[in-house]
C-alpha positions in Angstrom: 38.5 -7.7 -4.5 35.6 -5.0 -4.8 34.7 -3.2 -1.5 31.3 -1.2 -1.6 30.3 1.6 0.4 26.4 1.6 0.0 23.2 2.5 1.6 20.5 0.4 2.9 17.1 0.7 4.7 14.5 -1.7 5.7 11.2 -1.1 7.3 9.6 -2.8 10.4 6.0 -2.2 11.9 4.1 0.2 14.1 2.2 -1.7 16.6 -1.4 -0.4 17.8 0.2 1.4 20.7 3.6 0.9 21.1 6.1 2.3 18.1 8.5 0.0 17.3 12.3 1.0 17.3 15.1 0.3 14.7 17.9 -2.0 16.0 20.6 -3.9 14.1 23.1 -6.3 15.5 26.2 -4.9 17.1 28.5 -7.4 15.1 27.9 -5.1 12.0 29.0 -2.0 13.5 32.3 -3.3 15.2 34.0 -1.6 12.0 31.6 1.4 11.7 28.6 3.3 13.1 25.2 2.1 13.7 22.4 3.4 11.5 20.2 6.1 13.3 17.1 7.9 11.9 17.6 11.4 11.0 14.4 12.6 9.6 10.7 11.6 9.7 8.4 13.5 7.7 4.4 13.1 7.4 3.8 15.3 4.5 1.9 16.1 1.1 5.2 16.1 -1.3 7.8 13.9 -2.7 11.6 13.8 -2.6 14.2 14.7 -5.2 17.6 13.4 -5.3 20.6 14.5 -7.4 24.5 13.8 -7.1 27.6 13.0 -9.0 31.2 11.2 -8.7 34.2 13.2 -8.0 37.0 10.9 -9.5 37.0 9.6 -12.8 39.4 9.0 -16.1 39.0 12.5 -17.3 38.5 15.9 -15.5 35.5 16.9 -17.8 34.7 14.1 -20.5 32.3 11.6 -19.5 33.1 8.0 -19.0 31.1 5.4 -20.5 32.9 2.1 -20.7 30.9 -0.2 -18.2 33.5 -2.8 -18.3 36.1 -1.1 -16.4 36.3 -1.2 -12.5 37.6 1.4 -10.3 40.3 -0.8 -8.9 42.2 -0.8 -12.2 41.8 2.8 -13.1 44.2 5.8 -12.7 41.9 8.2 -11.1 42.0 12.0 -11.5 39.8 14.6 -9.9 36.8 15.5 -11.9 37.0 19.6 -12.0 34.2 21.0 -14.5 34.7 24.8 -13.4 38.3 25.8 -13.6 37.9 27.7 -10.6 41.3 28.6 -8.9 39.4 28.1 -5.4 38.4 24.5 -6.2 40.7 21.4 -7.0 37.9 19.2 -8.0 34.1 19.9 -8.7 31.1 18.3 -10.4 27.8 19.3 -11.2 23.9 17.9 -11.2 20.3 19.6 -12.0 17.7 19.8 -9.6 14.3 19.3 -11.2 11.0 20.0 -9.1 7.4 20.5 -10.1 5.8 23.5 -11.3 3.5 23.1 -8.3 6.0 22.5 -5.6 5.5 24.8 -2.5 8.4 25.0 -0.4 11.8 23.0 0.7 11.0 20.9 4.1 14.3 19.2 4.3 18.0 19.1 2.2 20.8 16.9 3.3 24.0 16.9 1.5 26.3 13.9 1.8 29.9 13.4 0.6 31.8 10.2 0.9 35.5 9.1 -0.8 38.2 6.6 -0.3 41.1 8.9 1.0 44.4 7.1 2.3 46.7 9.8 1.0 46.7 12.2 -1.8 47.9 10.2 -4.7 48.9 6.7 -5.2 50.9 4.5 -7.7 51.4 0.6 -8.0 53.8 -1.5 -9.2 53.3 -5.4 -10.6 55.4 -7.6 -8.8 54.9 -11.5 -9.0 51.3 -11.5 -10.2 50.3 -9.1 -7.3 50.4 -5.3 -7.2 52.3 -3.3 -4.8 50.7 0.2 -3.8 52.4 3.3 -2.7 51.2 6.4 -1.3 52.4 9.7 -1.7 51.0 13.1 0.1 49.8 13.2 3.6 46.3 12.6 4.3 44.5 15.9 5.3 42.8 15.9 8.7 40.1 18.3 7.3 37.4 15.9 5.4 34.2 17.7 6.5 34.6 20.9 4.7 33.3 21.5 0.9 32.3 24.0 -1.2 28.6 24.2 -2.3 27.0 26.2 -5.3 23.5 26.8 -5.9 21.9 27.9 -9.3 22.9 31.3 -10.0 25.1 31.8 -7.0 28.9 32.0 -5.9 30.7 29.2 -3.9 29.8 29.1 -0.3 31.6 27.0 2.5 29.7 24.2 4.0 31.2 22.2 7.1 29.6 19.0 8.2 29.8 16.6 10.6 32.0 13.2 10.0 29.7 10.2 10.2 32.4 7.9 9.9 36.3 8.0 9.0 38.0 4.8 8.4 41.4 6.2 8.5 41.4 5.5 12.5 40.0 2.1 12.1 42.7 -0.9 11.1 40.1 -2.7 9.1 39.6 0.1 6.9 43.2 2.2 7.3 44.4 0.5 4.0 41.8 2.7 1.8 40.1 4.8 4.6 36.6 5.5 3.4 34.7 8.5 5.1 31.0 9.9 5.1 30.2 13.4 5.8 26.7 15.2 6.2 25.4 18.4 6.3 21.9 19.8 6.6 21.5 22.4 4.3 17.6 23.0 4.3 18.2 26.5 5.3 20.4 27.3 2.2 18.1 26.0 -0.1 15.2 27.8 1.6 17.1 31.2 1.3 18.0 30.9 -2.0 16.0 32.9 -4.7 16.0 30.0 -7.1 15.9 26.4 -6.0 15.7 24.3 -9.1 18.7 24.4 -11.4 22.3 23.4 -11.4 24.4 22.4 -7.9 27.9 22.1 -8.0 30.1 20.4 -5.1 33.6 21.1 -4.9 36.7 20.1 -2.9 35.7 16.6 -1.5 39.1 15.2 -0.6 39.9 11.8 -2.1 42.8 9.5 -3.3 43.9 10.4 -6.8 46.1 7.4 -9.0 45.9 4.1 -7.6 44.6 2.7 -4.0 44.3 -0.6 -3.1 40.6 -1.8 -3.5 40.1 1.0 -5.9 39.5 4.8 -5.5 36.0 6.1 -5.4 34.1 9.3 -4.3 31.2 11.6 -5.0 27.9 13.6 -3.2 24.6 13.2 -3.1 21.6 16.0 -2.4 18.4 14.5 -0.7 15.8 17.0 -0.8 12.3 16.8 0.4 9.8 18.9 -1.0 6.0 20.2 0.1 3.6 19.8 -3.1 0.0 18.8 -3.7 0.0 14.9 -4.0 -3.5 12.3 -4.1 -1.9 10.6 -0.8 0.2 12.0 2.2 3.6 10.4 2.5 5.8 9.2 5.1 9.4 9.9 4.5 12.4 8.8 6.8 15.9 8.9 6.3 18.9 6.7 8.0 22.7 6.9 7.9 25.4 5.1 9.5 28.3 3.1 8.6 28.0 -0.8 8.2 30.2 -3.7 7.2 28.2 -6.3 5.3 30.0 -9.4 4.2 28.6 -13.0 2.9 28.1 -14.2 6.3 25.7 -12.0 7.3 23.2 -9.6 5.6 22.1 -6.5 7.0 18.2 -5.5 7.7 17.4 -2.0 8.9 13.9 -1.5 10.2 11.7 1.6 9.6 8.5 2.2 11.7 5.7 4.8 12.4 3.7 4.6 9.5 0.6 3.1 7.9 0.0 2.5 4.2 -3.0 3.5 2.3 -6.1 1.5 3.1 -7.4 1.5 -0.3 -5.9 1.1 -3.9 -2.4 0.5 -5.0 0.4 1.1 -2.2 3.0 3.2 -3.5 6.5 3.0 -2.1 10.1 4.2 -3.1 13.6 3.8 -1.9 16.9 5.8 -2.3 20.0 4.2 -1.8 23.9 5.5 -2.3 27.1 3.4 -2.6 30.5 3.8 -2.8 32.8 1.4 -4.6 30.1 -0.6 -6.3 31.7 -2.0 -9.4 30.1 -2.0 -12.9 31.7 -5.6 -13.9 31.7 -7.3 -10.6 28.7 -9.3 -9.5 27.2 -10.6 -5.8 25.4 -7.8 -4.5 22.0 -7.7 -4.0 19.0 -5.5 -2.4 15.8 -7.4 -1.5 12.4 -6.7 0.2 10.4 -9.0 2.3 7.1 -10.2 0.9 4.4 -10.2 3.3 2.3 -12.9 1.8 4.9 -15.5 2.9 7.8 -14.2 4.7 10.5 -14.6 1.8 12.4 -11.9 0.4 12.3 -10.7 -3.2 15.5 -9.3 -4.9 14.8 -6.2 -6.6 16.1 -5.4 -10.0 15.0 -3.1 -13.1 16.5 -2.1 -16.5 19.4 -0.4 -15.0 20.4 -2.6 -12.2 20.3 -6.3 -11.8 19.5 -8.9 -9.3 22.9 -10.0 -8.9 24.7 -6.5 -9.2 22.3 -4.0 -7.9 25.4 -1.6 -7.4 27.1 -1.1 -10.6 28.5 2.3 -10.4 25.9 4.2 -12.1 23.2 7.0 -10.8 19.8 6.1 -11.8 16.0 6.9 -11.4 14.1 3.6 -11.6 15.3 2.2 -15.0 16.6 5.6 -16.7 20.1 6.8 -16.0 20.3 10.2 -14.7 22.1 12.2 -17.6 21.4 15.8 -16.2 25.0 15.9 -14.7 28.2 17.4 -15.7 30.2 14.9 -16.3 27.4 12.7 -17.0 29.3 9.5 -17.1 27.5 6.1 -17.3 30.2 4.6 -15.2 30.8 6.8 -12.4 33.9 4.5 -11.3 32.5 3.1 -7.8 29.9 5.7 -6.9 26.2 4.9 -7.0 22.9 6.7 -6.3 19.7 4.5 -6.9 16.2 5.8 -6.6 13.9 2.7 -6.9 10.0 2.5 -6.9 9.2 -0.9 -5.2 7.5 -3.1 -7.8 4.2 -3.6 -5.6 2.1 -5.4 -8.2 -1.3 -6.1 -6.8 0.1 -5.2 -3.6 2.0 -8.5 -3.2 4.7 -7.1 -1.5 3.2 -4.2 0.6 -0.5 -4.5 1.6 -3.1 -1.9 2.5 -2.9 -0.9 6.0 0.5 -2.0 6.4 2.8 -0.9 9.3 5.8 -3.2 8.7 8.4 -4.1 5.8 11.7 -5.4 5.9 14.5 -4.4 3.3 17.8 -6.3 3.1 21.0 -5.9 1.7 23.6 -8.9 1.3 26.5 -10.0 -0.9 27.6 -13.2 -2.0 31.3 -12.2 -2.3 32.3 -8.6 -2.0 31.9 -6.3 1.2 29.8 -3.7 1.6 29.7 -0.5 3.4 26.6 1.1 3.9 26.1 4.7 5.0 22.7 6.1 4.1 18.9 5.0 3.3 15.7 6.3 2.7 12.3 5.2 2.5 9.0 6.5 1.5 5.4 5.5 1.3 1.7 6.9 0.6 0.0 6.4 4.1 -3.3 6.4 5.0 -5.3 9.8 5.5 -6.6 8.9 9.0 -3.1 8.0 10.2 -2.0 11.2 8.7 -4.6 13.3 10.5 -3.6 11.6 13.6 0.0 12.6 13.4 -0.9 16.2 12.6 -3.9 16.8 15.1 -2.1 14.9 17.8 1.5 15.3 17.0 2.2 11.6 17.5 3.3 11.4 21.0 4.0 7.6 20.2 6.3 8.3 17.4 10.1 8.8 16.8 11.7 11.9 18.7 13.1 12.8 15.3 9.2 12.9 13.7 8.8 16.1 11.8 5.3 17.3 11.1 5.6 20.4 9.0 3.5 23.3 10.3 2.0 23.8 6.9 0.5 20.6 5.4 -0.1 21.1 1.6 -3.1 19.2 0.4 -4.3 18.1 -3.0 -7.5 20.4 -2.2 -6.4 23.8 -1.4 -10.0 24.6 0.2 -9.4 21.9 2.8 -5.9 23.2 3.5 -5.6 23.0 7.3 -2.6 24.8 9.1 -0.8 22.4 12.2 -2.7 24.6 14.7 -6.0 23.5 13.4 -8.6 23.1 16.5 -11.1 21.1 14.9 -11.2 17.6 16.4 -11.8 14.4 14.6 -15.1 12.9 14.5 -15.4 10.1 17.1 -14.2 6.8 16.1 -16.9 4.6 14.6 -16.2 0.9 12.9 -19.2 -1.1 11.2 -18.7 -4.6 12.1 -18.9 -6.9 9.1 -21.0 -10.2 9.1 -20.5 -13.7 7.8 -22.3 -12.9 4.8 -19.6 -10.3 3.9 -17.0 -10.4 1.1 -14.2 -10.2 3.8 -15.4 -13.3 5.7 -16.0 -15.3 2.5 -12.5 -14.4 1.4 -11.1 -15.4 4.8 -12.6 -18.9 4.3 -11.6 -19.5 0.7 -8.1 -18.1 0.9 -5.1 -20.2 1.5 -3.6 -20.6 4.9 0.0 -19.4 5.6 2.5 -22.1 6.5 4.0 -21.4 9.8 6.3 -24.2 11.4 5.6 -24.9 15.2 2.4 -23.7 15.9 -1.4 -25.4 15.7 -3.6 -25.2 12.6 -6.4 -22.7 13.0 -7.6 -19.1 13.1 -5.6 -16.7 14.9 -7.3 -13.2 16.1 -3.9 -11.2 15.6 -3.5 -7.6 17.5 0.0 -6.8 16.8 3.3 -8.1 14.9 6.6 -7.1 16.2 10.2 -7.4 14.9 11.4 -7.6 18.6 10.3 -10.1 21.3 10.5 -7.5 23.8 8.1 -5.1 22.3 5.9 -8.1 21.8 6.1 -8.9 25.5 5.2 -5.3 26.5 2.0 -5.6 24.4 1.1 -9.1 25.5 1.5 -8.1 29.3 -0.6 -4.9 28.4 -3.6 -7.0 27.1 -3.3 -9.4 29.8 -3.5 -6.4 32.3 -6.7 -5.7 30.6 -8.2 -8.8 31.1 -7.5 -10.8 27.6 -5.9 -14.2 27.2 -3.1 -12.9 25.1 -0.4 -14.9 23.8 2.4 -14.9 21.3 4.4 -16.9 18.6 7.2 -16.5 16.2 7.0 -17.0 12.5 10.4 -18.8 11.8 10.5 -17.4 8.1 10.7 -13.8 9.2 11.5 -13.8 12.9 8.5 -11.7 13.5 6.6 -12.0 17.0 2.6 -12.4 16.6 0.6 -11.4 19.5 -3.0 -12.9 19.4 -6.1 -13.2 21.5 -7.8 -16.1 20.3 -6.9 -19.5 18.3 -10.2 -21.2 16.8 -11.0 -24.0 14.8 -14.0 -22.0 13.5 -13.5 -19.3 11.1 -16.8 -17.9 12.3 -15.8 -17.5 15.8 -12.5 -15.9 15.0 -14.0 -13.5 12.5 -16.9 -12.3 14.7 -14.2 -11.9 17.4 -12.1 -9.8 15.3 -14.9 -7.6 14.2 -16.1 -6.8 18.0 -12.4 -6.1 19.0 -12.3 -3.6 15.5 -15.1 -1.6 17.2 -12.4 -0.2 19.7 -10.2 2.2 18.4 -7.2 0.6 20.3 -7.9 -2.7 18.4 -8.6 -1.3 15.0 -5.9 -2.9 13.1 -7.0 -6.3 14.4 -6.8 -9.1 11.5 -7.4 -12.8 11.4 -4.4 -15.3 10.3 -5.3 -18.4 8.8 -2.6 -20.8 9.4 -1.5 -24.8 8.6 -5.1 -25.5 7.5 -4.4 -26.7 4.1 
């Protein structure tokens, strides 16, 4: 049976006042570690991701047979450097744009299945009997790291999870480690170039469920871009089975107010076999609350994790060895196909990503999400340091803008202009659109026009926001959309589109209620 160690991420919204928090069901982490936010960046810049596998058929030659799974492969360490200090090593090339300014963050992850040093198997009555040789080392959080034109340096990380101490995972003993190497890259004279990671502990030979291993370097850098970005990383270790998918929620962002909403995710997986199907990655469609399975030319809807390292539809070959089949190790960088903003709309502050399986189980350990954000929201973060955001939020003291002449530092004392909203009337395109658009079908509520001031993933946060509105003299109420389990807080339900639209426009003149909108429900 295929066992998959993977990455996942989801996004959930930010209310007009209260930042929502990410939670997952405890049952998913009975045999793992709950996902936690590691970093949040509000930045002009982008992300670069590299990595490679550490187990394969040959120590140097690329392995390109996509019909072979790691379960049936006799693994050996990849070792490209022939250095006496290393017992395994693999390389990947980091490319950065010519106008990149500085490294804001760099996180190094390494992961493998490691029950013992070497394993063998013997067929017996239609099954395989596995035998391990060599005691497992207790030191799994130390590796060697080589930057461009440098010698190896020792890196000691933290153990995110070690399955050797868990009865459920002891048979193949997967583990994940992490080290913050930001300062290592910042102090380097040359950042772009070839990186090598060595001495990652893993099981050679055969292992029940298959042996796999690899490393990933996730880099955030500052550079001039058209719009600022929100970038967030999570890691943990969670079991996904066919009974229950996993949703991970992100918050503290607001997408661009006009134009295309550009969003990207990064996922990494251990034990995602090329020839075994059933795993899916999906994102919620805000228009109707359904989930859209994602795919591209390199990853398929029914086999998203397929033992490859990809950037959208292109396999990353800037590696040594540059195997097409990385035998159970995946890194996927994926732009969300948001045509006509059909999935993530303008001024959006919530979305959900989902990972599920129809047959095989998954172990998820890392996810990252980024989206272009509204300039006004970015200015709020920079000038006010966003006291309502996550404690992990990171605002760089140097904000790189696409127009250098308007490049303020974090310590800029210039105050924002007073908030002013110009109300739209009943002759506006916005009202005509509301009247003519199809209504959303939501079971359990009366048809009409709802003036919504906030949408929440958690009932407790919706309750707090509702109570806050009532204290301020509003007649606030809430309902739950069964399709996505979100809590909608509203101040008015009306049969009249004119009444609802005018009321929403009045509310939006107050900065606190600037995200108010009208939901047309159950009227078609």
